[in-house]
C-alpha positions as CSV (number, residue, x, y, z in Angstrom):
1,M,-0.1,0.2,-0.4
2,I,1.4,3.4,-1.4
3,P,1.6,5.9,2.5
4,T,0.2,8.9,2.7
5,T,2.1,12.1,1.5
6,K,0.9,13.7,5.5
7,H,2.7,10.0,6.6
8,L,5.8,9.9,4.1
9,R,6.3,14.1,5.8
10,K,6.0,12.6,9.3
11,K,8.8,9.6,8.3
12,I,11.3,12.2,6.7
13,K,10.6,14.9,9.5
14,K,11.3,12.2,12.3
15,L,14.5,11.2,10.9
16,K,15.1,14.1,9.5
17,L,16.1,13.9,6.0
18,Q,17.2,16.1,3.3
19,I,16.2,14.3,-0.3
20,E,18.4,16.4,-3.3
21,K,15.9,16.8,-6.2
22,K,17.5,14.4,-9.3
23,P,16.0,13.6,-12.4
24,Y,16.2,9.9,-11.5
25,F,14.2,8.1,-14.2
26,S,17.1,9.1,-16.2
27,L,19.8,8.3,-13.3
28,V,18.5,5.0,-13.2
29,Q,18.2,4.7,-17.5
30,E,21.2,5.7,-17.5
31,Y,22.3,3.0,-15.8
32,I,20.3,0.2,-17.0
33,E,22.6,1.1,-20.4
34,L,25.4,1.1,-18.2
35,E,24.7,-2.3,-16.9
36,K,24.0,-4.4,-20.2
37,K,26.9,-3.0,-21.1
38,F,29.8,-3.6,-17.7
39,S,27.2,-6.7,-16.0
40,K,27.9,-9.6,-18.3
41,P,28.7,-13.3,-17.5
42,W,33.1,-13.6,-18.2
43,L,33.1,-15.0,-21.2
44,D,31.0,-11.9,-22.5
45,L,33.0,-9.5,-20.8
46,I,36.8,-10.4,-23.0
47,P,36.5,-8.3,-25.8
48,L,35.8,-5.6,-23.1
49,I,38.8,-6.6,-21.0
50,I,40.8,-6.4,-24.2
51,E,39.8,-3.4,-25.1
52,M,40.4,-1.5,-21.4
53,L,43.4,-3.2,-20.3
54,L,45.6,-5.3,-22.9
55,Y,45.0,-2.9,-26.0
56,P,46.4,0.4,-23.6
57,L,49.3,-1.9,-22.6
58,Y,50.2,-2.9,-26.5
59,I,49.9,0.9,-27.6
60,L,52.1,1.2,-24.3
61,Y,54.5,-1.3,-25.6
62,L,54.3,0.6,-29.2
63,F,55.3,3.8,-27.7
64,I,57.9,2.5,-25.6
65,Q,59.3,0.6,-29.5
66,G,58.9,3.6,-31.7
67,D,55.9,2.8,-33.4
68,F,53.1,4.3,-32.4
69,S,51.3,5.3,-34.6
70,P,48.0,8.5,-35.2
71,F,45.8,5.4,-35.1
72,S,47.3,4.4,-32.0
73,L,45.7,7.4,-30.7
74,I,42.4,7.3,-31.6
75,S,42.4,3.5,-29.7
76,L,43.3,5.7,-26.6
77,I,40.9,7.9,-26.7
78,K,38.0,5.0,-26.7
79,T,40.1,3.3,-24.2
80,Y,39.4,6.3,-22.3
81,E,35.9,6.9,-23.0
82,L,35.3,3.2,-21.6
83,W,36.8,4.1,-18.2
84,M,34.9,7.3,-17.9
85,E,32.1,5.4,-18.3
86,Y,32.7,2.5,-16.3
87,F,33.3,5.2,-13.6
88,R,29.8,6.5,-13.8
89,F,28.5,3.2,-13.6
90,R,30.0,3.0,-10.5
91,D,29.4,5.6,-9.4
92,L,25.6,5.6,-10.4
93,K,25.2,1.5,-8.8
94,Q,26.6,3.2,-5.5
95,E,24.1,6.5,-5.8
96,L,21.2,3.6,-6.1
97,D,22.3,1.7,-3.4
98,S,21.9,5.0,-1.1
99,W,18.6,5.2,-2.7
100,I,17.3,2.0,-1.7
101,L,19.0,2.2,2.0
102,L,16.7,5.8,2.4
103,I,14.0,3.9,0.8
104,K,14.1,1.1,3.2
105,K,14.4,3.9,6.3
106,V,10.8,5.5,5.0
107,G,9.2,1.8,4.8
108,G,9.1,1.3,0.9
109,P,9.1,0.3,-1.9
110,W,5.8,1.0,-2.1
111,I,5.8,-0.4,-5.6
112,S,6.7,-3.5,-6.8
113,T,7.9,-5.4,-10.6
114,N,8.9,-9.0,-11.8
115,D,11.3,-7.7,-14.1
116,S,14.6,-7.2,-12.5
117,T,15.8,-4.9,-15.2
118,Y,12.7,-2.5,-14.5
119,H,13.6,-2.8,-10.7
120,W,15.6,0.0,-10.1
121,Y,12.4,2.5,-11.4
122,V,10.5,1.6,-8.7
123,Y,12.9,3.0,-6.4
124,A,13.0,5.7,-8.5
125,D,9.7,6.1,-7.9
126,A,9.4,6.2,-4.3
127,M,12.8,8.5,-4.7
128,E,10.2,11.1,-6.6
129,R,7.8,10.3,-4.4
130,L,9.8,11.3,-1.1
131,V,11.1,14.6,-3.1
132,A,7.8,15.0,-3.8
133,C,6.4,14.7,0.5
134,Q,9.5,16.7,1.3
135,K,8.5,19.7,-0.6
136,T,4.9,20.4,0.3
137,G,5.8,19.8,3.8
């Protein structure tokens, strides 16, 4: 059962929570896209591991040997972008985990889904509800 705004407002005040307004659903969508890329079985991750770890080491070896080409720079840029996406994925995972703790503190989540892919949207919905209750309170 979804609690009333008044009930949530009381819990927020009792726990002295300050919830920041964010684009929760957009963050979840970004996380799901990155999760598809980085959360795979090991065999499916082998090309990604090669691209993120082994290939840059090979380019470094070529650079030391004096056989560095401009095309190697393009590969290094792609590797840099992959690492930035991976760090963003880890940051989003940590943020979503903090949502879970916060929502469980106030007695949520209040809706559910059977699809594990969309389970994160349940927490985005709960965060939106908490922000809305805080705003009206």
